[in-house]
C-alpha positions in Angstrom: 152.4 116.2 117.0 149.1 118.1 117.8 145.9 116.1 118.0 144.5 118.0 115.0 147.5 117.1 112.9 147.2 113.4 113.9 143.5 113.5 112.9 144.4 115.0 109.5 147.1 112.4 109.0 144.7 109.5 109.4 141.9 111.1 107.4 139.7 112.3 110.2 137.8 115.6 110.2 137.3 117.0 113.7 134.5 119.6 114.1 135.0 122.8 116.0 134.7 122.2 119.7 135.9 118.6 119.2 138.0 118.9 122.4 134.8 118.9 124.5 133.7 115.8 122.8 137.0 114.1 123.5 136.8 115.1 127.2 133.3 113.7 127.3 134.8 110.3 126.4 136.6 110.3 129.7 133.4 110.7 131.6 131.9 107.7 133.4 129.8 105.8 130.8 127.8 103.7 133.3 125.0 105.7 134.9 125.3 106.2 138.7 122.1 104.3 139.4 120.2 101.2 138.1 117.1 103.3 137.4 119.2 105.7 135.3 120.7 102.8 133.4 117.2 101.4 132.6 116.1 104.8 131.4 119.1 105.2 129.1 118.6 101.7 127.7 114.9 102.4 127.1 115.7 105.6 125.2 118.3 103.7 123.1 115.8 100.9 122.2 113.2 103.5 121.1 115.7 105.5 119.0 117.1 102.3 117.4 113.5 101.2 116.5 112.8 104.7 115.1 115.9 104.7 112.9 115.4 101.1 111.6 111.6 101.7 111.3 112.1 104.9 109.2 114.2 102.9 106.7 111.7 100.0 106.8 108.9 102.4 106.0 110.5 103.9 102.9 111.9 100.5 101.8 108.6 98.6 102.4 105.9 101.2 101.3 105.7 100.1 97.6 105.5 96.4 98.7 102.8 97.1 101.3 100.8 98.9 98.6 101.0 95.9 96.2 100.3 93.5 99.0 97.1 95.2 99.9 96.0 95.7 96.3 96.4 91.9 95.9 94.4 91.2 99.0 91.6 93.2 97.5 91.8 91.0 94.4 91.2 87.9 96.5 87.6 89.1 96.9 86.9 88.9 93.2 84.8 85.8 92.4 85.8 86.0 88.7 87.2 88.5 86.2 85.2 91.6 86.2 85.1 95.4 86.6 84.9 97.1 90.0 82.5 99.9 89.7 82.4 99.2 86.0 85.9 100.8 85.8 88.8 98.8 87.3 89.7 95.3 85.8 89.9 92.8 88.7 90.3 89.0 88.7 91.1 86.2 91.2 94.8 85.8 92.0 96.8 84.4 89.1 94.2 85.3 86.5 93.9 88.3 84.1 91.2 90.9 83.6 91.4 93.4 80.6 89.7 96.6 79.8 88.5 97.2 76.2 88.9 101.0 76.2 90.9 103.7 78.1 90.8 103.7 81.8 87.8 105.7 83.0 88.7 109.2 84.2 86.6 108.8 87.3 88.7 106.0 88.8 90.6 106.5 92.1 92.4 103.1 92.2 95.7 104.1 90.5 97.5 107.4 90.5 98.6 109.2 87.3 96.7 106.9 84.8 97.0 107.4 81.1 94.5 107.3 78.2 96.9 106.1 75.5 96.7 102.4 76.1 94.2 99.7 77.0 95.2 98.3 80.4 94.9 94.9 82.0 96.2 93.5 85.2 96.8 90.4 87.2 98.2 90.0 90.7 100.3 86.9 91.2 101.0 84.7 94.1 103.8 82.5 92.7 104.0 80.4 95.8 100.9 78.7 94.4 102.8 77.8 91.2 103.7 79.3 87.8 101.3 81.4 85.7 100.8 81.3 81.9 100.3 84.6 80.1 99.2 84.4 76.5 100.1 87.3 74.1 98.7 87.5 70.5 100.4 88.8 67.4 99.8 92.5 67.6 101.5 93.2 64.3 102.8 96.8 64.2 100.7 97.8 67.2 102.6 98.8 70.4 102.3 96.5 73.4 104.2 95.7 76.5 103.8 93.0 79.2 104.9 95.0 82.3 106.1 92.6 85.0 106.9 94.0 88.5 108.1 92.3 91.6 106.8 93.0 95.1 108.8 96.2 95.3 107.7 97.6 91.9 111.0 96.9 90.2 110.6 95.6 86.7 111.8 92.0 86.3 110.6 91.5 82.7 109.0 93.4 79.9 108.4 91.5 76.7 107.2 94.1 74.2 106.9 95.2 70.6 109.9 97.5 71.2 112.3 94.5 71.6 110.4 92.5 69.0 109.2 89.9 71.5 107.4 86.9 70.0 103.7 86.3 70.4 102.7 83.1 72.2 102.8 81.8 75.8 105.0 83.2 78.5 105.5 81.4 81.8 106.0 83.5 85.0 107.6 81.7 87.8 108.7 82.5 91.4 112.2 82.5 92.9 112.0 78.9 94.0 110.7 77.3 90.9 112.9 74.5 89.4 110.7 73.0 86.7 111.3 72.6 83.0 110.0 75.0 80.4 107.0 73.5 78.6 107.6 73.0 74.9 104.9 75.5 73.8 106.2 78.3 76.0 108.1 81.2 74.3 110.0 82.3 77.4 110.2 81.8 81.2 110.1 85.0 83.2 111.4 84.7 86.7 110.1 87.0 89.4 112.5 87.5 92.4 109.5 87.6 94.7 106.3 85.5 95.1 104.2 88.6 95.0 104.2 90.1 91.4 102.0 92.5 89.5 101.7 92.1 85.7 100.1 95.0 83.7 99.6 94.5 79.9 99.5 97.8 77.9 98.2 97.9 74.3 98.2 101.2 72.3 94.9 102.4 70.8 94.2 105.5 68.7 91.5 107.7 70.0 89.1 106.8 67.1 86.0 104.7 66.8 87.7 102.6 64.1 90.7 101.7 66.2 88.6 100.9 69.2 86.9 98.3 67.1 90.0 97.0 65.4 91.8 96.3 68.7 89.0 94.2 70.2 89.9 90.8 68.6 93.5 91.3 69.7 92.6 92.1 73.3 90.3 89.0 73.4 93.4 86.8 72.8 95.1 88.2 76.0 94.8 85.9 79.0 96.5 84.6 82.1 95.9 81.6 84.3 97.8 79.0 86.4 100.1 76.6 84.6 97.9 73.7 85.8 95.3 74.9 83.3 97.7 75.1 80.4 97.1 72.7 77.5 99.1 74.4 74.7 95.9 76.0 73.3 95.0 79.7 73.5 92.0 80.5 75.7 90.3 83.6 74.3 88.0 85.8 76.4 85.4 88.3 75.3 86.4 91.1 77.7 83.5 93.2 76.7 81.2 90.8 78.5 82.9 91.2 81.9 80.4 91.6 84.9 80.4 94.7 87.0 81.1 94.6 90.7 80.1 97.2 93.3 82.7 99.9 94.0 84.1 100.5 97.5 82.9 103.5 99.4 84.5 106.8 98.3 87.3 107.9 100.6 87.7 111.5 99.5 89.6 113.0 96.5 92.8 111.0 96.8 93.7 107.5 95.9 92.1 104.6 97.7 94.2 104.0 100.9 96.1 100.9 99.8 98.7 101.7 102.5 97.2 102.3 106.0 99.5 103.4 108.8 97.3 101.7 111.4 98.2 98.3 109.8 101.5 99.1 108.2 103.8 97.1 110.4 101.6 94.0 110.3 101.4 94.3 106.5 105.2 94.7 106.2 105.7 91.6 108.4 103.4 89.7 106.0 105.5 90.9 103.0 108.7 89.9 104.6 107.3 86.5 105.5 106.1 85.8 102.0 109.0 87.1 99.9 112.6 86.1 100.3 115.0 89.0 100.5 116.5 90.2 97.2 120.2 89.5 96.7 122.2 91.8 99.0 119.2 92.8 101.2 119.3 89.8 103.5 120.8 91.7 106.5 118.5 94.6 105.9 115.4 92.4 105.9 116.6 90.7 109.1 117.0 94.0 110.9 113.4 94.9 110.0 112.1 91.5 111.2 114.0 91.8 114.4 112.7 95.3 115.3 109.1 94.3 114.3 109.3 91.3 116.6 110.9 93.4 119.4 108.0 95.9 119.3 105.5 93.2 120.1 107.0 92.8 123.6 108.7 96.1 124.2 106.7 99.4 124.4 109.9 101.4 123.8 110.5 99.8 120.5 106.8 100.3 119.6 107.1 104.0 120.4 110.1 104.2 118.0 108.0 102.5 115.2 105.1 104.9 115.9 107.5 107.9 115.4 108.8 106.3 112.3 105.3 106.1 110.8 104.8 109.8 111.4 108.1 110.9 110.0 108.0 108.4 107.1 104.7 109.7 105.9 106.2 113.2 105.8 109.1 111.9 103.8 106.9 110.3 101.2 104.6 113.4 101.0 107.7 115.5 100.2 108.2 113.4 97.0 104.7 113.7 95.6 105.6 116.4 93.1 106.7 115.4 89.6 109.4 118.1 89.6 111.2 116.5 92.5 112.5 113.7 90.4 116.3 113.6 90.2 116.9 113.9 86.4 116.4 117.4 85.1 115.1 118.1 81.5 115.0 121.8 81.7 112.4 124.4 82.6 111.4 122.5 85.8 110.6 119.2 83.9 112.0 116.1 85.6 112.1 112.4 85.4 113.6 109.4 87.1 116.0 107.6 84.7 116.2 104.6 87.1 112.5 104.0 87.4 111.7 100.4 87.5 115.3 99.5 88.5 115.9 101.6 91.6 118.7 99.6 93.1 119.2 100.7 96.7 117.5 104.1 96.2 114.6 103.2 98.4 113.3 106.7 99.0 113.1 107.4 95.3 111.4 104.1 94.7 108.8 105.0 97.4 108.3 108.5 95.9 107.5 107.0 92.5 105.2 104.5 94.0 103.4 107.3 95.9 103.1 109.7 92.9 102.7 107.4 89.8 103.0 103.7 90.6 103.7 101.1 87.9 106.2 102.9 85.9 108.0 101.1 83.1 111.8 101.2 82.7 113.0 104.2 80.7 113.8 102.2 77.6 110.1 101.2 77.3 108.6 104.5 78.6 109.9 107.6 80.2 107.7 109.9 82.3 108.8 113.6 82.3 106.7 115.7 84.6 106.4 119.3 85.9 104.3 121.2 88.5 105.6 124.6 87.4 105.6 127.1 84.5 108.8 128.3 82.9 109.2 130.9 85.7 109.0 128.3 88.4 105.5 129.3 89.5 103.0 126.6 90.5 100.6 125.6 87.7 97.0 126.6 88.5 93.7 126.2 86.8 92.7 129.9 86.8 95.6 130.6 84.5 96.0 129.9 80.7 99.2 128.3 79.4 100.8 127.1 76.2 103.5 124.6 75.4 105.3 124.8 72.1 107.5 122.2 70.6 109.7 123.8 67.9 109.8 122.6 64.3 111.4 119.2 64.0 111.5 118.8 67.8 108.3 116.9 68.6 108.7 114.7 71.7 111.3 112.1 70.6 109.4 108.8 70.9 109.8 105.8 68.5 106.4 104.5 69.4 104.2 107.3 70.6 104.0 110.2 73.1 101.3 111.9 75.1 100.8 114.9 77.5 98.4 114.5 80.4 97.0 117.0 82.9 96.3 115.9 86.5 94.8 117.6 89.5 96.6 118.1 92.8 95.9 114.4 93.7 97.3 113.2 90.4 94.0 112.2 88.9 92.0 113.3 85.9 89.4 116.0 86.5 86.2 115.7 84.5 85.8 118.3 81.8 83.1 119.1 79.1 85.4 117.9 76.3 86.1 114.6 78.1 89.7 115.0 77.0 92.6 114.3 79.4 95.6 114.0 77.2 97.0 114.9 73.8 99.5 113.1 71.6 100.1 110.6 68.9 96.6 109.1 69.4 95.1 112.4 68.3 95.1 112.5 64.5 93.8 116.1 64.2 96.6 118.1 65.9 97.3 121.3 64.0 100.9 122.2 63.1 101.8 125.9 63.0 102.9 127.5 59.7 106.6 127.4 60.9 106.4 123.7 61.6 106.1 124.0 65.4 103.3 122.4 67.5 101.5 124.5 70.2 99.3 122.9 72.8 96.9 125.1 74.8 96.6 124.2 78.5 93.6 125.9 80.2 90.2 125.0 81.7 88.1 126.9 79.1 88.2 126.7 75.3 91.0 128.7 73.6 88.7 129.3 70.6 87.2 127.0 68.0 90.2 127.3 65.7 92.5 126.0 68.5 90.4 123.4 70.1 92.0 120.4 68.4 95.2 121.4 70.3 93.4 122.1 73.6 94.2 120.1 76.7 91.6 121.0 79.3 93.2 121.5 82.7 91.8 121.1 86.2 90.4 124.2 87.9 92.8 124.1 90.9 96.5 123.4 91.1 97.6 120.9 88.5 100.6 119.0 87.0 101.7 117.8 83.6 103.2 114.5 82.7 104.8 113.8 79.3 105.0 110.1 78.4 107.5 108.9 75.8 107.0 105.3 74.7 110.2 104.1 73.2 112.0 107.3 74.0 114.9 108.5 71.8 118.5 107.8 72.9 119.1 111.4 73.8 116.2 111.3 76.3 117.4 108.1 78.0 120.8 109.7 78.2 119.3 112.7 79.9 120.3 115.1 77.2 116.9 116.1 75.9 115.5 119.5 77.0 111.8 120.3 77.4 110.3 123.6 76.3 108.9 125.8 79.0 105.2 126.0 79.9 104.4 129.6 79.1 101.7 131.6 80.9 99.5 133.4 78.5 
């Protein structure tokens, strides 16, 4: 029997020219000199460190981002607002906004102006943390709980009719008993965790006032301070802390290549591997340790940093997400529960970190018009939802416009999104809804439906809170962005 027939019989696929490869196997594998052997080994060590390092970079990028954000929080003397904008607090404590996140912020990519945000970074190795949630009635809310890798481990919310009261967040090693006054224990698979409350608010003066007493009942603090009684806070009285020095147009550099490997080593030391990732984490630890003593391994890691950064930059566009919704709109239906898709997880963390799971909120984005041409500010566009086909969301929806760095760009109207929160949207005579996307006014009669766009390249992100079943199933189709 010929070799190719044997290969087919056992399921092998031999490429053209495979005979040369087979002959190469007969060649002497041991180099002729000791110096040649050392050189071959050095190259192999470098290449192995590069391969392992490239995977470590994509796997660990989200965790390093959260690790460094939490380090910054350690500098907060008490709950307050950095630059009067970003809510910050000491570790294991909450800070809340009382209005939409300011459009000038550069701390979090792809923010929204539909909800009032809060945040607390947790170090659960110090012990469990209590989070108190008031009765929001019919108002949308979610307690978005992420582990060190930005996967969602819990999300009590109005969508699933979660009870008001006290929630206890614990780390992977906690073995205590649930206190009698606690509604539910939420277990994080990592000691590093990030909890982001979101509370819906209409864009009206009346609702801004109405939501304040509810926000004041939100709080978080160590279990050691828990006495079964709510601890309200007047969040409007938060002090303002100086803002860090501006670093350009993009997001604050939470991930720095010059310290990446040390930061990743700290993440690996603090957080036990997730189930099934023990061997993967061990391989990362081994190569990081090897690089400290072996220049060849360090060269491999240096190469991995360069190529890893390119990989992540390639996923910055919203339209690169895997689940297509027509007309160049795309989303990630596994956001918040990425499994082993580490590259997609890193892409989402790079482009719009802190995404909910699709059942709570789905993010459908585009960077192109219906013809596949890049959206740009010097053009005028429209987006029309046919009659009876408004964005299918049980709770609310919004459309936001972002600049090339995925931030809001200031505009004279001080408007950065349109949706359920806007009570004056005008419906066309045929029942359809047209939104006008352009930097200048479309005319006084259309301004209620006008979403001002950045002057340069820009992108659009549609948020569906409580998306319809057809959206979560991937069957919904978005209308095209039309150039006028």
